[in-house]
C-alpha positions as CSV (number, residue, x, y, z in Angstrom):
1,X,15.1,63.3,-39.7
2,X,12.5,60.7,-40.4
3,X,14.5,58.0,-38.6
4,X,14.7,60.3,-35.5
5,X,10.9,60.5,-35.3
6,X,10.7,56.7,-35.5
7,X,13.3,56.1,-32.8
8,X,12.3,59.0,-30.5
9,X,8.8,57.5,-29.6
10,X,10.1,54.2,-28.3
11,X,13.0,55.9,-26.5
12,X,10.6,58.3,-24.8
13,X,8.4,55.4,-23.7
14,X,11.4,53.5,-22.4
15,X,12.6,56.5,-20.5
16,X,9.1,57.2,-19.0
17,X,8.8,53.5,-17.9
18,X,12.3,53.8,-16.3
19,X,11.3,57.0,-14.4
20,X,8.1,55.5,-13.2
21,X,9.8,52.3,-12.0
22,X,12.5,54.3,-10.2
23,X,9.8,56.4,-8.4
24,X,8.0,53.2,-7.4
25,X,11.2,51.7,-6.2
26,X,11.9,54.7,-3.9
27,X,8.3,54.5,-2.7
28,X,8.6,50.8,-1.8
29,X,12.0,51.5,-0.1
30,X,10.3,54.2,2.1
31,X,7.4,51.9,2.9
32,X,9.9,49.1,3.8
33,X,11.8,51.4,6.0
34,X,8.6,52.5,7.8
35,X,7.6,48.8,8.3
36,X,11.1,48.0,9.7
37,X,10.8,50.9,12.2
38,X,7.4,49.7,13.3
39,X,8.7,46.2,13.7
40,X,11.7,47.4,15.7
41,X,9.5,49.5,18.0
42,X,7.1,46.6,18.4
43,X,10.0,44.3,19.4
44,X,11.2,46.9,22.0
45,X,7.7,47.3,23.5
46,X,7.3,43.6,23.7
47,X,10.6,43.2,25.4
48,X,9.7,45.9,27.9
49,X,6.3,44.3,28.5
50,X,7.9,40.9,29.1
51,X,10.3,42.4,31.7
52,X,7.4,44.2,33.5
53,X,5.3,41.0,33.4
54,X,8.3,39.0,34.6
55,X,8.9,41.3,37.5
56,X,5.2,40.9,38.4
57,X,5.3,37.1,37.9
58,X,2.5,37.2,35.3
59,X,2.1,34.5,32.7
60,X,1.6,35.9,29.2
61,X,-0.3,34.5,26.2
62,X,1.4,35.6,23.1
63,X,-0.3,35.8,19.6
64,X,1.1,32.5,18.4
65,X,-0.6,30.6,21.3
66,X,2.6,30.0,23.2
67,X,2.9,31.0,26.9
68,X,5.8,33.0,28.2
69,X,6.7,32.8,31.9
70,X,9.5,35.0,32.9
71,X,11.3,34.9,36.3
72,X,11.8,37.9,38.5
73,X,14.8,40.0,37.2
74,X,17.1,41.0,40.0
């Protein structure tokens, strides 16, 4: 029974580390999913905005200092 006490402590520590790592992995997956959703929605809104600006003939300054000019969509 003495050997069991010796091996049980490291085994419990390893299992605990595994459980914590698994929880963190799920948490990061959830955060990644939320960021992807935000990125997708931002892309959709930028696309819509570009179409509206194109229909109005407006030149747009985008964050990376490029200028977008879109023609009128028929």
